[in-house]
N, C-alpha and C positions, 0 to 999 in steps of 0.2 A: 475734867481732865486735871485741873489744878489740885484737886483733892487727891487724885491718884498719884501725881508727881510728889506731893508732900508725903504721902504714905510710903512711897518707894524710898525717898530720901531718909525717912525715919528708920526704915528697916536697914538701910545701908549703914547709918550711923550706929545703930544698935549692934550690927555685926562687927563693926570695927572696934578695936581696943586702943585706948590712948596710951602712947608711950613717948619716949624721947629718942631722937636720933642720936646714937652714941658718938657720932663724929662731930655733929654741929651743936648738940645740946638743945636743938629746937623741938618743940612739942609737935608730934606727928600722930596720925592715925594709921593703924595697920590692920589688914584683914587676917594676916597669918601670925599668930602668937609664936614666940621663940620656941616654945616646947614642941609645937607642931612642925615648925621649920626644921628643927633638929631631927624629928622622926622621919620626915621626908628625905632629908639628906642622908641619914643613916640607911634608909631603905635602898638607896641607889648606889651605895658603896660597892656591893658585890657586882652590880652591872658594870660599873666603871672598871673594877678589877678584871672582870671577864673580857671586856672589850680591849683591855691592854695586856692580855696574855698572862694574867696572874701577878701576884706580888713577887718581887725579887727575893729569892729564898735564902737570905743571909741575915741573921739577927743583928749583927753589928751594923750593917748598912741601914736597916730599918730603924734601929735605935739611934744612930747618929743623926739621921734626918729628923726624927721625931724630937730629939733633944734640942736641935737647932731651931726647929719650928716653935717649940714651946717657949724657948728663951725669948723669941721675938713676940710671941702671942701674949706674954706677960705685960707687954706695953701697949696692948690694944684695949679699947674701952669695953668691947663685948666680952664678958667673962663666960666663955663656952668651954666645953670639954673638947678642945681641938684635937683632931687625930690626923696623923700624917702617914702616907703610904708611898713607898717606892715601887713602881710597877715595871714589868719586864720590857715593855715596848722600847724599841730604839728610837722612836719618834722624838724629836726635840720639842718637848712641851711640858707644861705644868698647868694644873687647873684645880678648881675647887668646886665643891657642892654646897648647897645651902646648909647652914647649921654648923659649919666649921670643919669640914672634911677636905683635906688638902692632898693632892696627888702630884708626885714628882716622877717623871719618866726617867728610866735608866739612861736613855739617850741624851737627856738634858744634862745630867751630871757629867757624862763623858765629854760634853761639849764645853763645859765651863772650865775656867783656869784657877779660880780662887774661891775661898769660902764666902767672902763678902758678896760675890756674884750670886751664889745660891741663896744667901740670906736676903738679897735684894728681891729675887724672884718670889721667895716664900712670903716676904713682907707685902709684896704686891698682891699676891693671892689672898692673904689675910685681910688686906684692905678691901677687896671685893666683898668678902664675907661681912666685914664690919660695916660696910656701906649698905648691906642687905641687897646687893644687886640681884642675886639669884632669887631671893624672896620677893622682891618687887616685880621681877619678871613673872613669877608664878602667879602673883596676885593680879597682874594685868591680863594674863592669858586665860587663867582658869578661875572658876567661881569657888567660893569658900567651901561649898558642899563637896565638890570634887576633891579639893585639897585635903580636907579633913578625912574624907573617905579613903583616899590614897594612903594617908598616914595610918589608917586603921586596918590596912590589908594584913598587917602583922598578925591580926587575930584570926585570919583564915576563916572568915565567916561568909557563908554563901550570899548574904545580901550585898556583899561588895563585888559580886561577879561582874557587874557592868563596869565598875571602876577598874577592875583588873584589866579590862580591855584597853584602858588608857595608860596602863603602866609603861609599856614600851614607848609609846608616843611621847609621854612626858620626859622619860629618861633620855630619849634621843635628842630632844630639844635642850635638856639641861647639859648634856655632854658635848654639845656643839654650839653653845652660845657664842655669838659674835658680839663683843662689847662695842658700844658706841664710843665716839671720841670723848663725850662727856664722862662716861663710865671710866675710861682709861685715864683721863686727866685726874679724876678723883682718886683712883687706885694708886696712881703714881705719887700723888701728893702725900697721901697718908702712908703709902708703902715706904717712901723715903724717910718719913718721920718715924715710923715704927722701927725700921732697921737702925737708924741713927740712935734712937733712944735705947735700943738694946745693945749699943756699943759697937755696931758694925759700920764700916766705911760706907756712907751713902752713895759713893761713886761706884759701888759694886753693880747697882742696877744699870747705871750708865754704861759700864764696861760690857754688861750683858747685851745691851742694845747694839753696841758696836760689833760684838760677836755675831749677833743675829743678822745685822746688816751685811756683814761679810759672807755669811752662809747664804743669804738671800740671792747672791749673785750666781750661786750654783743650784740650790734647791731651797725654796722657801720653807723655813722651819714651821712646823705646825703651830707653834705659839703665835706666829704672826698672822695666821689665818683667823684666829679668834681674838687676838690682841693687836689690832692694826698699829703700825709704827710709822706714822708720818714724821717728817723732820721737826714739826712743831712739838712733838712729845719730847724729843731729845733736848730741844731748846728750853722747854718748860722745866725739865728735870735739872738741867744745868743751872737755871735760875733759882730753883728751890735749894739746891746744894750751896749756891753762893751766899745764901743767908745763914748757913750753918757754920759752926766753928769746927772745921775739919782738922785743925791743928791740935785739938784736944786729944788726950790718949784714946785711941781706938783699938779694938782687938786686932792682933796680928793674924796673918793668914795661918790657918790651922793645919798642923801636920796630919791630923785625923782625916781632914777632907781629902788630902792627897792619898792617904792610905785607902780610903773608901774608893776613890776614883781608880786607884791601881787594882783593887779587887774587881771592879766592874770591867776594867780593861782586860784582865786575865780571862774573863768569861765571855768577852765580846764575840770571839770566834764561834763559840758554841751557839750563841743566840743568832748569829749571822747564818749559820748552817740551818738552824730551825726555820728561819724565814725563807731560805732557799727551798727547804722541804715543802713549805706551804705553797710556794709557786709551782713546784712540781705536781703537788696534789691537785691544784687547780686545773692542771692539764691532764689529770687522771693518770699520772706516771707514779703509781704507788710504790713500785720497787725502788725507783730512784729516790723517792721521798723517804722511804724506810732506811735506805743506805745513809742518807744525809743525817737522819735523826740518830742513827747508831753512832755516827762520827761525833755528833753534837754531844751525846751522852758520854762518850769516851772522854771528851774534853772536860765536861762538867756534869757529873752524874746527878746533881741536884737540879738540873735545868727542868723545872716543873712544867714549863710549856712544852718542851720536847717529850717529856715523859707522857704527858696527856695525849699528845698527838700520836705517839707510837702506840699507846694503849688503844686509841681509836682504830688505827690500822690493823692491829692484831685482832681486835674484836670483829672488825669487818671481815677478816679472813677466818672467822670462827675459832680463833685460838683464845677461847674464853678465859681459861685459867691464867695464862701469861698476861693477857690484856688487862684483866681485872687486877692482878697483882701490881702492875705498873700504875694503874689509876689510883689504887689505894695508897701507893707510895707518894704520888703527887698530892693526894688529899692531906697526907700527914705533913707535907712541906708547906701547904697553904690551905687552911680550913675554910678560907673565904673564897676559894676558887671554884666556881660553879662547874666548869667543864669536867674535871676529873671525878667530881661527885656523881654527876649524871652517868659517866662512863662506868664507874664502879657499880652503881645501882643496876645499870643495864647488864653488866657482866655477871653479877650475882644472880640476876633473874635468869639468865641463860644457864647458869650453873645450878639452877633450881634451889638456891639458897635464898628463899623469899624473905625471910626476916632481915638478913643483912642487906638485901636489895632495898627493902623499905627504909632501913636506917639511912642509907646513902641518898636515896631518892627524896626522902623527906627533908634531908639537909639541903639538897639541890633546890627543892621547892621553896624553902625558907630563904635561900640566897636570891633566886630569881623566880618570882611567883607566877610569871605568865608564859612559861615554856610548856607547850601542850604535851610534848612527848613524856615529860615527867609524870603527868597525871595519867596518861594511858598505861604506862608500865606500873605505876602504883595500883591502878585498877586491876591489872593482871596479877600482881602480887597478892593483893587482898582477896581476890577471887580464889586464887590457889589455896589460901589459908582459910577459905570459907567465911571470910569476914565481909558479907555481902553488902551491908549498908555503906561501908567505906569504899568498896569496889564501885558501887553505883555512883556515889558522889564524885569519885575521880574520873570515871568514864564520862559523866556529864560535863565536868569541867574541861576535860580534854577536847570534847566535841565543841564546846563553846568557844575555846581559844584557837582551835586549829584553823589554818588557812586552806584546808581541804587538799593539801598536797603532801601529807606526811606518809601516806601509804597504809595506815592502820585504821582509817576512819570507818570503813565498812565493817571491819571486825569489831570495833568498839560499839557501833550501832547494833550489830547482831547480839553481842554480849549483853548490852544494856536492855535490849528488848526481851531477851531470854530471862534475865534476872528480875525484871520488873513486870513482865507480862504485857507490856505495851510499848 
């Protein structure tokens, strides 16, 4: 038994790589190299975009938040290719993925009053990444083999089929991580430091806490569900700030922040109508939902979430040409939004334009690789084009991933049997 334990320990040490904690400078061992951490984070970006109704379709808004985030990231020890995204959801939240991918919800910006508050939130999320909180979670929950295989799903090789089944499970956990008090304390400490070193008033994070506390009396902000805010956090941040020279020249509140917020405010009603349409659709009130979507698009024609949902309703009513056109428009507004790519692929399949259908469905597969319907319709497309090996591969993948409730399973099985002879 002692020999076995020694062997296992030797294997674990071999699997680990020696590095240095970027925040403390201490020597540590890690299962997940930075390169693989970045690959995994990058892979889940489209899933995060999908779950938050697409990226906000305005270049100035995206570039402003990206520029602000990069300014702060310059003062972080981990030199990653940080990416920042503003997503459409009105939920008051911000979050990060492993490897340096930071998301800011439209609803959060609408809730804040000053640029240094947004800087404080971004610095806090950057601190989670620099402390490797997400990577440490993955190392703790999943083995190295699974993590490296998940990172390799990009290659779309059949040997990763079993790991593909884990894709959604891992993503769901990453996108709903609830940080411990220890994690939050560490992120606050370094978040305040990063924001201050970038020239922003460190009291911005504190002001954000007070805003969230006030909102919590009405409806708890999503940020507080994943970032608990006991009074000790506020006391600790106050103490951190007391050791800083806040009388030194700090950046004044930015007029661009207020211009960006005004932009978001002008489109708020359009997105509110979109979410009302979603509620109607849940009750199967399709006509009422369509009317609300039409009003949303009159107010803001580039509302890519509303465009995608209207495309779905039109496709469902077999208005394939009109539905496909709307889906394509939404794709052009956001090439990382899974939903309209799938709808466009489905619409082109119904229009018997199989090559265009493949183009959009393959992009949908690249964005979110575990959605079974994509593979079924790819199989149909390839079969129509007499590309039998590709058809067989996609039918098999569709049947492997399905929950058995999609409606096309028997058809896929029949087609697979006919094409393979067994």
